[in-house]
N, C-alpha and C positions, 0 to 999 in steps of 0.2 A: 339441446333444448328448447319445445316446439307451439308455437305461436299462433293461434287460428283466429284473424280475424278478418271480421268480412266475410264470414261464408250464407248470412242470407240478408237480403238486403230487406229492411222493416221500414224507406220510407216511403212516403206517397211518391203516387205520382203528377207530380205538381213541377211548376219552372218556369224559366223564360231564358237561351240563350239572348243575353244584349249584347250588339254588335259592336268589335270592337272599337275600342275612340279612346283619343287622348284623355286619359279625363286624369290623371299624375295619379291612378290606386296601381301601374303599374312598376312602380316603380317606388312606390313604401317603402321600400326593407333596402334598395341598396346601398343607403346611404352607412346602414346601419349587422351589416351584414362586410366582414374586413372574412370572409371563410372561402378558401380555394378549394377547387377538386380537382379529380386526375378522371379519366372517365375510357373507357376502355369495350372494346367495339362502338364504337358511339352510335358508331349508324348513321341517319342525318341528323340527326339530335334531340332526339325527344325524350330521351331519359336527363341531358342534361335542359332539355330546357323548363320541365320545375322547379330544377333549380336553380338556374338561376332568373327566372321567375322572381325570385323567394332573398336574393342579392348574391346567392354564390358566384364567383368567377372565376370561368374553365381555364388549367393553365395548361393540358396538355390534354387533348382524345390521340385516338388510336383506333384506325380502322383500315381496314385495308379496300374496301369495295371504290373506286372513285366520285361515281356520280357519291353518294352517301358526305364520302367526304368532302367534296363542292356542295350541297347541301347547308353540310352545319359551319362551311366555313365561313358562304352566304352569311349565316345567321346569326354567329358572334365574333365577324370580326375576322377570322384566322388567319394563321398564314400555313400552305401544305407542304409539311417535308419526304422527299422519298428521301430512300436507300443505295447509291451503289457502291459498288467498288471501283475505288482512284488507284493506279499503282498501289495493285494488290492490298489496298486498306478498304475499311467500309466510312464509308462518312456519310450525309447527309445535308442532299442539299436541299433552293428555296425550286419548288412549286408553282410554275402561274397553274392557276383557275382556269379551266378553259370560260366557267361563266362570272357576270357579271351586273352587280345589281343590277345597270341597267339593260339588260335582257329581262327581266320582271316587273319592272314599276316608272314610274316616270319618274324626273326632278326632284318636285314637289311631296311625292309617296316616299322617294326615299329620307329622303328629311325628317318626314313623318316615321319613317319605318327604324329610321336611327334613332330619334328620338325614347321610342316606345321599347327597343333593344339597349335603352342603352350603350351602343352599340359602341359609340369610341374609346370606351374602357373595358371590354374586352378586348383581348387581345391571344389567343387561347394561338396551341402552335397543334399541326390537326398531322402526327406521323399517318403515311399511306404506305403501311405495311403490315403482313401476317402479321402474330402478335406471342409468333412464336422465335422472331428471332428481334422481336424484342426484349431489352432490359433495363433495370432498376436504373442504369447511370446511362444512356440512353436519356430517359425519361429525367430523370434530373442536373441531367449537363445543357436540358433546353430550358427548364427553370431555375437553373443558378449553374454554369459551368466553374463557378470557383471552387464550387466540393469532389470538383476532376481530379488524381493528379494522372498529369498526360503521360506520367513516364512506366507505369505498372497501369493503368489504366481501369483504381481501385479509387475508391469514397475516402479522400484526407480524414472525412470528420461526417458526421450525422447529426450538422446545421440543420439540413432543411425537415423540420415536420409536416405533412401530408397530412390537412384538415381531414381531409375526406377523399376516397377511392368508388366512384362505383364506377358499373357494368355489367353488359349483362348479353353474357357466354351465345353459342345459335346453339339452339331447340333442339331439331334436326335431329340429334340420339336420345333423349327422349319423350321428344312431344309419340304419343299415341296415336298419334293426325301421319307418321309417318309408317311405310306396315315393313322396311328396310331398318326400324330399329331391333335389336339384338332383346333378341326373351331374356336373356341374363342381367342383370343391376348393374352391375359390376363388368359385365363387357361392357353398355354404354357409357360410365363413367375413366375407366383403361385401355378399354380396346378399341372403338368409336373415335373414328378421325375428328371427325364436331365437337364428339362427344367431352374428347379430350382437352378441349381445352378453357374446359371447369377449372383444370388443372395449368394449364399458364396464370389463370386469371389468380386462381391461390397463390402459385410462385411470385408472380408481381404484388397481390396482398401480404404476403413474408419481408420482399426485397424493398418493398417500398415503407412497407411499419405505418402507414393511415392512422389516422387515430381512431378513423370509424371508418368501415368499409360497407359497400350496401350491394352483394347482387340480385339480378334480378332473373325469373328464367318459369319456363311450363311447371304447371302440376301432374307432369309427368316424371318428376322430381320428386315426387308425395310416394315414397318407399322408402323403410324404415332400413333396408342395406343399405342405399345409395345415403341417406341417411347419415350412417355411420361413419361408412368409405370417411362421407366430404365433412363430418364433423373432426375426424383423426385426419385429412389431409390439413388443414387448417390448424389445428394441435402442434403439429409439426413446423408450421410458419412462427407459432409462438403466439396465435388463437386461441383459448379453450375455450375459452363461452364460446359459443353461436348459438341465434337463433332464427327459428324457421316462421317466418310466416307465411299467411295466407290473406292475399289482399284479394278479394273481388272490385273493380276499377268504378265501375258504376254508381258502388256505395260511395264514390270521392265525384259525383259528379259527372261522369263519362258517357257518354250518349249509348255506348252499345259494353255488351259483354267483356271483359277479358279479364277471368280466373288469373293471378301470376305467381307467383312463390317466389317472398322477397327475406333471403339469406345475409344475414349482422351478424355484425359483435356485439349489438348494441337492441338491445329487447324495442321495437314501433307498437306505436298505438294512434295513429295519426287521429284525426276527430273524421267523423262524416258527416259530408256534403248536408244542407239541412233538405235540399228540393231532389225530383229524379227527373233528371233531363232524359228525354223522349225524343224520338227520333222528326216525330214534326218538328221541334223547338229550334235546330238545330237546320231542315231544311228552309222554315219560313226566310227566318237572318239576311237583310242584307250584308254585302260585301265591305271589306274596310277599303283596298283597294277595286282600281275599275280591270274589268278580266280581259280578255281576250285581245292583248295589248304582243303580241306576236312579233312589231314591226314599234320600236318606240319611235315615232315623232318629233322630239325629239332631242335627238340622236340622229337618227339618220342610219340605224343600224337594220343592213334587212336580213332575213332569212336564209338565203343566198350566198350570203358574202361567209359566213364561215365553210368552215376545213372538214371537205366531204369524205374524209376516209373519218374522224373524230367519231366512237362509237354509239355518243349521245348527240349523234348532229339534229340542230335547228332547225326541222322543216313542216311541214304540212300537220305534219301526227302526229309532232314532241306538243305538250302542254305546255307551255310557260307562259308566265307573267301567275297568276292562280292556281293554274290546270285546273279553268275550267273547260277544258273540252268537251263539249258532251257527242258519247258515244251511241250510235245504233246497238241493238239486239240483236246476237246473234239469230238469226232465220229461225229455226231450231226451238229456241227458248217463246222465241217473241209465237208461233201459232200453237205456245202451249198455255203462256199468256191468253190467251182468245178467252181459252176456259176456266181458268184461275177465277174464284171470287174474293175481291182485294175487299182488303177489314176482317178476315177470317183468323191475323197470326198471319207472320213471316211462315213462304212458302219457297218449300226448295230442290233445286233443280238440277239434271247431269249436263254438262253439257256433249257427253257421248255418253255411250253405254259397259259401265263396271269403274265410271271415270268419279271421284270426291263430288258430293253436291256445292261446287262451288258458285252462281247462282242464284243470288238468292231476293226474293220481290220481299223485301223489308215490308211492317206492320208501321207506319208513321205516332198508331195513338201508345209504342211500348219502345223499350230501348234495342237498336241491334243485336243480332247472332256476331259472331266474335268477327273482329276483320281480320282476314290473311293477307300477304302479300299477291299470295297462286285467286282471293275470293270476287269474285265483282258481285253489288248489288246491283238490285234493279231500282230503279224511286216508286215508289209506297200510291203515288201520283199521272206520272206521263211514262210510259215505253219508251226506257230510256235506260241505259245504264249511269251510277251517279257518275261524277266525277270525280277525280283526284279529289281535290277541294273538300268536296261536299266527304268522301272517304275521311280523308281528314279530321273533316269537325267529328265526326261522330268518333276517330280517336281522340278530343278532346283537343287536336292543334289547333292554337289560333289561326286568325288567315293574315298572319303576317308573318310566319313561319314558310319560311322558302323550300320549294324542294326540285331540284333541284337535274334534269335526264328524262327523256323520253318516260311515255303514259307506262308499258311495263313496269320501266324501274320509279316512277314516283308511284305508282300505287302497289312496287312489289318492297321500298323505304317506308310507306305510312305501313304498310299490315305489322311488318317486320320488326318496330318498335319498341316502347315504351307508353303511354299515353302521357300526354307533361300533367294531368289531371291527379292519375295516382303519382310518377314523381313528386308533381309539389304539393303534394299532403306528405308525401315520405320528409324530403324542404326538410321541411316544419317543423320536423319535430328531430333532424336530424341538429336543426341551428338549436333547439333548446338544452339538446346534450352540446354541443358541441361549448354553446355559450356556460351552460354549469360548469364547467372543468373550468373558466377564467374563473369564477366570481368566488 
């Protein structure tokens, strides 16, 4: 069944994004919501962020990349586990997070951060592993190891009922921006290495049997042949009726364009935002936390004291705290800007001949183009690139969402995630449905 929502934007260009403050509103749903969820392909936590802010509690998250795992753990008070082979058997061991909250903010800011995030009540397990190596019993074992029969590695019973399973499998196999995408839609799902990860998501949905699942992907999945295949795959694991929704994130208060396909076993009809948020709204606001503290004066931690061999070494080029480090424009793009009339809409540039239009001078009076990992946005009034934090704001991230890693990694984490504004709107719908099952 196909449900198309949010294809056109009928809201007006008005409204103002207020700086994040501790006004108590962020936690208003925490007490009433007791539902829990699992997040597959969790990334830095954009999809989870919206659900957490609606009171949902993350139990387990799965992600293969190290820096996004660190981000997720920092934001939601998580513990990271990795899978190792010991004496011929696989087991999970606790993995130390290279980053700590003290790397990003002062002690006073940490206390405020924890309060806003309901931090101490969140303690998910993050499995840092390829999802193809993950099985339902691994996830259930972390939730409650009493459900596992160690003698034969099978479930004793079906005591655990997972309320919700969310996830956004990699989109490279389906997006039209990928020039190497298979022409045949069937090959995108069944032959492409990354495209097949949708099947891994479906496999775990079938094994975990959540009351609700929500899967996110790109509009490139809007192909009737793919619809049929995906419907058949979900039917094989026990979900006969599924819904394909088309949502534009800007209709839910996101200041950048992002059309997404949301697949679920329930019909979702989230309420649109009353106001349209534009670029100027998010660039004018002050930040909640103090920017540019690569050295924490409270603890004396110096950027040179970290492991030099670590992939995400903290150095002068690493954007910590609020990822507010400013980067100059490449000379080739800077020269082009001199002849560009500002204020006439977004202007796109290619970094080199034959490349994609990855440098975009955004229009402050409109929403921005879609944020992608490899895209860099040019400030509408200053001859510089947007900082990671500014780009995160374009994706609807609150200022208190931490991004761990170097500049390239943090830009990518933002561009490859689900806008929290969209996930929060979806979370409200899921909550209503799950609550109705109890009434």
